[in-house]
C-alpha positions as CSV (number, residue, x, y, z in Angstrom):
1,M,96.9,102.4,110.6
2,P,96.3,101.9,114.1
3,S,93.4,103.8,116.1
4,T,93.9,107.4,116.8
5,I,93.4,106.4,120.5
6,A,96.4,103.8,120.3
7,W,98.8,105.9,118.2
8,R,98.1,109.0,120.5
9,A,98.5,107.0,123.8
10,S,101.9,105.2,122.1
11,A,103.3,108.8,121.5
12,L,102.4,110.0,125.0
13,D,104.0,107.1,126.7
14,R,107.1,107.7,125.0
15,F,107.2,111.4,125.9
16,R,106.6,110.3,129.5
17,R,110.1,107.9,128.9
18,G,112.2,110.6,127.3
19,P,114.7,112.2,127.2
20,F,115.0,112.9,123.7
21,D,118.1,114.4,122.0
22,L,115.7,116.8,120.2
23,L,112.4,118.3,121.2
24,V,110.9,120.0,118.0
25,I,107.9,122.8,118.9
26,G,106.6,123.3,115.5
27,G,104.9,120.8,113.1
28,G,105.2,123.3,109.9
29,I,107.6,122.3,106.8
30,N,110.6,123.6,109.2
31,G,109.7,121.7,112.0
32,A,109.0,118.4,110.1
33,G,111.9,119.0,107.9
34,I,114.2,119.3,111.1
35,A,112.9,116.3,112.7
36,R,113.1,114.1,109.6
37,D,116.7,115.3,109.1
38,A,117.4,114.4,112.8
39,A,115.9,111.4,113.0
40,L,117.6,110.2,110.1
41,R,120.8,110.7,111.3
42,G,120.0,108.7,114.5
43,L,118.9,111.1,116.9
44,S,116.3,110.5,119.1
45,V,113.7,112.8,118.4
46,A,110.0,114.2,119.8
47,L,108.3,116.6,117.5
48,V,105.0,118.2,119.3
49,E,102.3,120.6,117.1
50,R,99.3,123.0,118.9
51,D,97.3,122.2,116.1
52,D,97.6,119.8,112.9
53,F,100.5,119.3,110.9
54,A,101.0,122.1,108.3
55,S,97.7,123.9,109.9
56,G,99.6,127.4,109.7
57,T,101.6,129.1,106.7
58,S,102.7,125.5,105.8
59,S,98.9,124.9,104.2
60,R,98.3,128.8,102.6
61,S,101.2,129.5,100.5
62,S,101.5,129.7,96.5
63,R,102.4,126.1,96.8
64,L,105.2,127.0,94.5
65,I,109.1,125.4,95.0
66,H,110.9,128.5,93.2
67,G,114.3,129.9,92.9
68,G,112.7,133.7,93.6
69,V,113.2,135.2,90.6
70,R,111.5,138.2,92.0
71,Y,114.3,138.5,94.8
72,L,116.8,139.5,92.0
73,E,115.8,142.8,92.3
74,H,116.7,143.2,96.0
75,A,120.2,141.5,95.5
76,F,119.0,138.5,97.7
77,L,121.6,136.2,95.4
78,H,122.6,133.9,97.8
79,L,119.1,133.3,98.8
80,V,118.4,132.7,94.9
81,F,121.5,130.5,94.6
82,E,120.2,128.5,97.4
83,A,116.5,128.1,96.6
84,S,117.8,127.1,92.8
85,R,119.8,124.4,94.4
86,E,116.8,123.1,96.6
87,R,114.5,123.7,93.7
88,R,116.7,121.1,91.7
89,T,117.0,118.7,95.1
90,L,113.2,118.4,95.7
91,L,112.7,117.5,91.8
92,R,115.1,114.9,92.3
93,I,114.1,113.8,95.6
94,A,110.2,114.0,95.6
95,P,108.9,113.8,92.2
96,D,105.4,112.6,93.3
97,L,105.6,115.8,95.2
98,V,107.4,118.4,93.1
99,H,106.6,119.3,89.6
100,P,108.3,121.4,86.9
101,L,106.4,124.4,85.9
102,Q,106.7,127.1,83.4
103,F,106.0,130.7,84.0
104,T,105.1,133.4,81.2
105,W,105.9,137.0,82.3
106,P,104.4,139.7,79.9
107,I,105.9,143.2,80.0
108,Y,104.0,146.2,78.9
109,N,105.0,149.6,78.2
110,G,105.9,151.6,80.8
111,S,106.3,148.9,83.1
112,R,108.5,149.1,86.2
113,I,110.8,146.3,84.9
114,P,111.5,147.1,81.3
115,R,112.0,144.0,78.8
116,W,115.8,144.5,78.8
117,K,116.0,144.1,82.5
118,L,113.5,141.3,82.5
119,G,115.9,139.5,80.1
120,A,119.1,140.4,82.3
121,G,117.5,139.4,85.3
122,L,116.3,135.7,83.9
123,W,119.9,135.4,82.4
124,L,121.3,135.8,85.9
125,Y,118.4,133.2,87.5
126,D,119.6,130.9,85.0
127,L,123.4,131.4,85.9
128,L,122.4,131.1,89.6
129,A,121.1,128.0,89.0
130,L,124.0,126.6,86.9
131,F,122.3,126.4,84.0
132,R,120.9,123.1,85.8
133,N,117.1,124.4,86.0
134,V,114.2,122.3,83.9
135,G,114.7,124.3,81.2
136,R,116.4,128.1,80.6
137,H,114.4,131.0,80.1
138,K,113.2,132.5,76.5
139,R,112.8,135.9,75.3
140,L,109.6,136.6,73.3
141,G,108.4,139.1,71.6
142,R,104.5,140.3,71.6
143,N,103.5,137.6,69.5
144,G,105.2,135.1,71.2
145,I,103.6,135.9,74.5
146,V,100.1,135.8,72.9
147,A,100.4,132.5,71.2
148,I,101.2,131.1,75.0
149,E,98.5,132.9,76.4
150,P,96.2,134.3,73.8
151,L,93.7,136.0,76.1
152,V,96.2,138.0,77.7
153,A,95.6,142.1,77.7
154,R,97.5,143.0,74.1
155,E,97.2,146.8,74.5
156,Q,100.8,148.2,75.1
157,L,101.7,144.7,75.1
158,L,106.0,144.6,74.2
159,G,106.6,141.0,74.6
160,G,108.4,139.2,77.9
161,A,109.6,136.0,78.4
162,T,109.2,132.4,79.9
163,Y,111.0,130.5,82.5
164,W,111.1,127.7,84.9
165,D,110.2,127.0,88.3
166,A,108.2,123.9,90.1
167,A,104.9,123.5,91.9
168,T,103.8,121.5,95.2
169,D,101.1,120.5,97.7
170,D,102.6,122.8,100.6
171,A,100.6,120.6,103.0
172,R,101.3,117.2,101.7
173,L,104.9,118.0,101.2
174,T,105.2,118.9,105.1
175,L,103.0,115.6,105.8
176,A,105.7,113.6,104.0
177,N,108.2,115.0,106.0
178,I,106.3,114.2,109.0
179,V,105.8,110.8,108.0
180,D,109.0,110.1,106.8
181,A,110.4,111.3,110.3
182,S,108.3,108.9,112.2
183,R,109.5,106.3,110.2
184,A,113.1,107.1,111.2
185,G,112.1,106.8,114.5
186,A,111.0,110.5,115.5
187,T,107.6,110.4,118.1
188,V,105.4,113.2,116.3
189,L,102.3,114.3,117.7
190,N,99.6,116.9,116.3
191,Y,96.9,118.7,118.7
192,A,100.0,118.6,121.6
193,A,100.5,122.3,122.6
194,V,103.7,123.6,124.7
195,T,102.3,125.3,127.7
196,E,105.2,125.5,129.7
197,L,109.4,125.4,129.6
198,R,110.9,123.3,132.1
199,F,114.9,124.9,133.3
200,E,117.4,123.2,135.1
201,G,119.1,126.1,136.3
202,A,119.2,128.7,133.7
203,V,119.0,125.6,130.9
204,V,115.8,124.9,129.3
205,S,115.7,121.1,130.0
206,G,112.1,120.3,128.4
207,A,108.6,121.3,128.0
208,V,105.0,121.0,129.6
209,V,102.5,119.5,126.8
210,H,98.7,119.7,126.6
211,D,97.3,116.9,124.7
212,R,94.2,118.8,123.2
213,V,92.3,115.6,122.5
214,N,92.1,113.8,125.5
215,G,93.1,116.6,127.8
216,S,96.2,115.0,129.6
217,T,99.3,116.8,130.4
218,V,103.0,115.2,129.9
219,E,106.2,116.5,130.9
220,I,109.1,115.8,127.4
221,K,112.7,116.1,128.6
222,A,115.1,116.7,125.9
223,R,118.8,118.0,125.7
224,T,117.9,120.5,123.0
225,I,114.9,122.4,122.3
226,M,114.0,123.6,118.6
227,N,111.1,126.4,118.4
228,A,110.3,126.1,114.7
229,T,106.4,127.7,115.3
230,G,106.8,130.2,112.5
231,P,104.4,133.3,113.2
232,W,104.1,131.9,116.7
233,T,107.9,132.0,117.3
234,D,107.8,135.0,119.5
235,T,105.6,133.6,121.6
236,I,107.9,130.4,122.5
237,R,110.4,132.8,122.9
238,T,108.7,134.5,125.7
239,L,108.3,131.4,127.1
240,E,112.1,130.9,127.4
241,N,112.7,134.8,128.4
242,P,109.7,137.2,128.8
243,A,112.2,140.2,127.7
244,E,112.9,138.7,124.5
245,R,112.3,141.7,121.7
246,P,110.0,140.7,118.9
247,A,111.9,138.4,116.4
248,V,109.5,138.0,113.5
249,L,107.5,140.5,110.9
250,G,104.4,139.2,110.2
251,T,102.7,139.9,106.7
252,K,99.6,138.5,105.4
253,G,99.6,136.7,102.1
254,V,96.4,136.3,100.4
255,H,95.0,133.7,97.8
256,I,92.1,133.3,96.1
257,S,90.7,130.9,93.3
258,V,88.4,131.4,90.8
259,P,87.0,129.0,87.9
260,A,89.9,128.5,85.7
261,D,87.3,128.9,82.4
262,R,86.9,132.5,83.8
263,V,90.5,133.8,83.7
264,G,91.3,131.9,80.6
265,N,95.1,131.3,81.5
266,Q,96.7,128.3,79.7
267,G,99.2,128.1,82.3
268,A,101.4,130.1,85.1
269,L,102.0,133.5,84.6
270,I,103.7,136.1,86.8
271,F,103.0,139.9,86.4
272,L,103.2,143.6,88.2
273,A,100.0,144.7,89.8
274,P,98.9,147.5,88.0
275,Q,98.1,149.2,91.6
276,D,101.4,149.0,93.1
277,G,104.0,147.4,90.8
278,R,104.0,144.3,93.1
279,E,104.9,140.7,91.5
280,M,101.8,138.4,91.6
281,F,100.9,134.7,90.0
282,V,98.5,133.3,88.3
283,L,98.7,129.5,88.8
284,P,96.7,126.7,87.0
285,A,95.1,124.3,89.6
286,G,93.0,121.9,87.8
287,S,89.6,123.5,87.2
288,Q,90.4,126.3,89.2
289,T,92.8,129.3,88.7
290,I,94.5,130.8,92.0
291,I,95.8,134.5,92.1
292,G,98.2,135.6,94.8
293,T,99.4,137.1,96.6
294,T,99.4,140.3,99.1
295,D,102.0,141.0,101.2
296,T,101.1,143.8,103.8
297,P,102.4,143.9,107.4
298,T,99.8,142.7,110.1
299,K,99.7,142.7,113.8
300,E,96.8,140.0,113.2
301,H,96.7,136.9,115.5
302,P,98.0,134.0,113.4
303,D,94.7,131.8,114.4
304,Q,92.4,134.8,113.3
305,V,94.2,136.1,110.1
306,R,91.5,136.1,107.1
307,A,91.3,137.9,103.7
308,S,89.5,141.1,103.6
309,S,87.3,142.4,101.0
310,A,90.0,145.0,99.9
311,D,92.5,142.0,99.8
312,V,90.1,140.0,97.5
313,H,89.3,143.2,95.0
314,Y,93.0,144.0,95.1
315,L,93.5,140.7,93.3
316,I,90.6,140.5,91.2
317,D,91.3,143.8,89.7
318,A,95.0,143.0,88.9
319,V,93.7,140.1,87.1
320,N,90.9,141.7,85.3
321,H,93.4,144.4,84.1
322,Y,95.6,141.6,82.4
323,F,92.9,139.1,81.5
324,P,90.2,141.6,80.4
325,Q,87.5,139.1,79.2
326,A,87.4,137.8,82.7
327,K,85.2,140.6,84.1
328,L,86.0,138.6,87.7
329,A,83.5,139.8,90.7
330,M,83.3,139.0,94.2
331,D,80.8,136.0,93.3
332,D,83.1,134.3,91.3
333,V,85.5,133.8,94.0
334,I,85.1,130.2,95.3
335,A,87.7,130.3,97.9
336,A,89.6,133.1,99.7
337,W,92.3,132.4,102.3
338,A,95.1,134.3,104.4
339,G,98.6,133.1,105.8
340,I,101.2,135.3,107.7
341,R,104.7,134.9,106.6
342,P,107.0,134.7,109.3
343,L,109.8,137.1,108.1
344,I,112.9,138.6,110.1
345,A,111.7,141.7,111.9
346,S,114.9,143.4,112.2
347,G,116.7,145.4,109.5
348,N,113.9,145.8,107.1
349,G,111.8,149.2,108.4
350,G,108.9,147.3,108.3
351,N,108.7,147.0,104.8
352,P,107.6,143.5,103.5
353,A,109.4,143.8,100.0
354,T,112.5,144.7,101.4
355,A,112.4,141.9,104.3
356,S,114.8,139.2,104.0
357,R,113.7,135.8,103.0
358,E,116.5,134.1,104.4
359,D,116.1,132.4,107.7
360,E,117.6,133.6,110.9
361,V,118.7,131.0,113.4
362,V,119.3,132.3,117.1
363,V,120.0,130.6,120.7
364,G,118.1,131.8,123.3
365,P,119.5,132.6,126.9
366,G,118.3,129.2,128.0
367,G,119.5,127.2,125.0
368,V,116.3,127.2,123.1
369,I,117.1,127.3,119.0
370,S,114.7,129.6,117.3
371,V,114.3,130.1,113.7
372,S,112.5,132.9,112.0
373,G,112.2,133.8,108.3
374,G,112.9,131.1,105.7
375,K,110.6,130.0,102.7
376,L,109.1,126.6,101.8
377,T,111.8,126.0,99.1
378,T,114.6,126.1,101.5
379,Y,113.4,124.2,104.1
380,R,115.7,121.4,103.9
381,S,118.9,122.8,103.4
382,M,117.7,125.3,106.7
383,S,116.9,121.8,108.6
384,E,120.4,120.4,107.7
385,R,122.2,123.6,108.7
386,I,120.0,123.3,112.3
387,V,120.8,119.7,112.6
388,D,124.5,120.4,112.8
389,L,123.9,123.0,115.5
390,V,122.0,120.9,117.2
391,Y,125.0,118.0,117.0
392,K,127.3,121.2,118.6
393,Q,124.8,121.5,121.2
394,L,125.0,118.4,122.4
395,G,128.9,118.4,122.3
396,Q,128.9,115.2,119.8
397,P,130.6,115.1,116.1
398,V,128.3,116.3,113.9
399,T,127.2,113.0,111.1
400,R,126.5,113.9,107.9
401,S,122.8,114.9,106.6
402,Q,120.9,112.2,104.1
403,T,118.2,114.3,103.0
404,A,119.1,115.6,100.1
405,T,119.7,111.9,98.7
406,R,116.8,110.2,100.4
407,T,113.6,109.7,98.1
408,L,111.1,111.7,99.7
409,A,107.4,109.9,98.8
410,A,103.9,111.3,98.9
411,P,102.0,110.1,102.2
412,G,98.7,108.6,102.7
413,N,96.1,110.4,105.2
414,E,97.9,109.3,108.8
415,F,97.6,111.5,111.8
416,A,94.2,113.1,110.8
417,C,92.4,113.6,113.8
418,T,89.8,116.1,112.7
419,I,87.6,116.9,109.7
420,A,89.6,120.0,108.6
421,D,92.4,117.6,108.9
422,V,91.2,115.6,105.9
423,L,89.2,118.2,103.6
424,V,91.6,121.0,104.4
425,R,95.1,119.8,104.6
426,R,94.9,116.1,103.4
427,T,92.8,116.5,100.1
428,K,92.5,120.4,99.5
429,R,88.9,119.6,99.1
430,A,87.9,122.8,101.4
431,F,89.9,124.9,98.8
432,N,88.2,123.5,95.8
433,S,84.4,123.9,96.7
434,R,82.1,126.6,97.3
435,D,81.1,124.8,100.4
436,H,84.4,124.5,101.6
437,G,83.8,120.4,101.7
438,L,81.2,120.9,104.0
439,S,79.1,118.2,101.9
440,E,81.6,115.7,102.3
441,A,81.8,116.5,106.3
442,A,79.7,113.6,107.2
443,S,81.1,111.2,105.0
444,V,84.6,112.0,106.6
445,A,83.3,112.1,110.3
446,T,82.2,108.7,109.8
447,E,85.5,107.3,108.4
448,L,87.4,109.1,111.5
449,A,84.9,107.7,113.8
450,A,86.1,104.3,113.6
451,L,89.5,105.4,114.2
452,H,88.6,107.7,117.5
453,G,86.1,105.4,118.9
454,W,83.3,108.4,118.2
455,G,79.5,107.9,118.8
456,T,76.8,109.5,117.0
457,E,76.7,112.6,119.1
458,D,80.8,112.8,118.7
459,I,80.4,112.9,114.9
460,R,77.5,115.7,115.1
461,T,80.2,117.7,117.5
462,A,83.0,117.2,115.0
463,I,81.1,118.5,112.1
464,D,79.8,121.5,114.0
465,V,83.8,121.7,115.0
466,Y,84.1,121.6,111.1
467,R,81.6,124.6,110.2
468,A,83.3,126.7,112.6
469,E,86.8,126.0,111.2
470,I,86.1,126.7,107.6
471,A,84.2,129.9,108.8
472,R,87.5,130.9,110.7
473,L,89.5,130.1,107.6
474,F,87.4,131.2,104.5
475,T,85.2,134.2,105.5
476,I,85.9,137.2,103.8
477,E,86.4,140.1,106.2
478,P,84.2,143.2,105.4
C-alpha cells in the first residue's frame, strides 16, 4: 500500500484533472455500492466522504443482512421480496463477509403476535424468498424452544419458531465495495468534505471539496452528481436549493454489547420488547452479545448522536425480562452506540414503525440525484437502479450491472487515516473492549505514522484525537 500522503495526492490530482461521469458524495454503504456499480460498468467515477468510509450509520447497524420479517406486519411485501433476493445474492457473492444466521423467536401468552400469526408470517417470509433461503422456518413447541435456548424465560412460554437470515460486518462490507470500486477505476477519498456545489446555469456541474487531512481545496467537475449522504442528505440538498423541504426522517437506533456468558443465549433471537411490543434482537458476537435496537424519532445532529441512559435501560430491561438469570445492570455494558436511520420523511406521520424502509430517489432542480431511506440489505439493488438513472441523465444507453455476479472479497485495512479508522471501523476493536481500544491506540498510531510521515508529536496528537472520538461515539448520555 502506498503512503497516505502519496495516495491522497494521487486522488486529488485526478480530481483536478476531471471531469467525471459521476461524482458520488457520501462513502457509506449506498455511496460505496453506487460507485462500485458505476465503475464496473465503465463510467469514470469520483467518490468523496467527509469523514471515514462507513463512519456514519453504515458502522452502527445491527450487522444483519435480512429479509425484514418484521416488515410483513406493515405489508411492505415488495421490500421483503427484494430484501430476500438480495440476501441470497450477497450470501453467494460475498461468502467471506455475509454468513447465514438462524434466529429463534419465542412466543409467550398474551403476545401481540400469537403463534398462529407468527407461523403464517414465516410461511409468507419463506414464500417471498421463493423457498430459496438457507433453510425454511420451523414451528416449535415450548420444549423445542427450551432445547435451543435453555436459559430463556419459561413462564407463559407457549412455543415459537426458528427461521434464517444472515449476518455481516457492516463497515467491512462498505469498505469491500469502496476497495472494489477503486480497483475498477473509481477515484475515492475519505476526509474530503463537499463545501459548495458549482453550477453551469441552473445545472449542478461539480463540487468544491476540502481535504481535511492537508487543508487543500479542489474543484471536481462531473456530468452527474449523486447525493448518498444518509442522515446528511438534506444538508447537500440545501446546497443545491436552499428552499428544499426535508426528505429524511431521522430515527435513532441504539445497540449495546454485554458479556455473552451473562445473557447465556446460544444463538440469535428476536423477541417483542415487554415495554412497547417492538421487535428486538439478541445477537451472538463472539465473547459478547449485542442487544438492539431502539427506534425513536430524533432531531439530534448525526455527528453528535449517542446512546442515552434511558435507551440503555430500555434494552437491558427487555433482555432481563426474557433471560431472568442475566440480571444485567449498567456496569455490564461493554459498549453502547447509536446511529441515525435516514428514513423517508413523507407519508408516515413521523412514526418510525410505519415509515417505509424502501429507498426514495429524487432528482433536484439542479440535476443532483439524492437517495433517502433504504436499508443495508438492499444497497446493491438500489445501486443498480441508481446507476441506470445516471446513464439516462448522461444520455447514454444503459449497460448491464455486474454486481450481482462479481465476487465481493473482504478488504485489507486500505484507506485508514486515523486510529479510529482502524479500531472502530476496520477491526471493531473499539466495540469489543471496555476502554474502546484506547490501550491499543499507541501501537496503531505507530503503524500509521509510517504511512503518514508522522513524528512523535503527531502520534501524541493522534492518540488525543482518538480519545475524543471514542468519547463522542460511546459515552452514554445521562
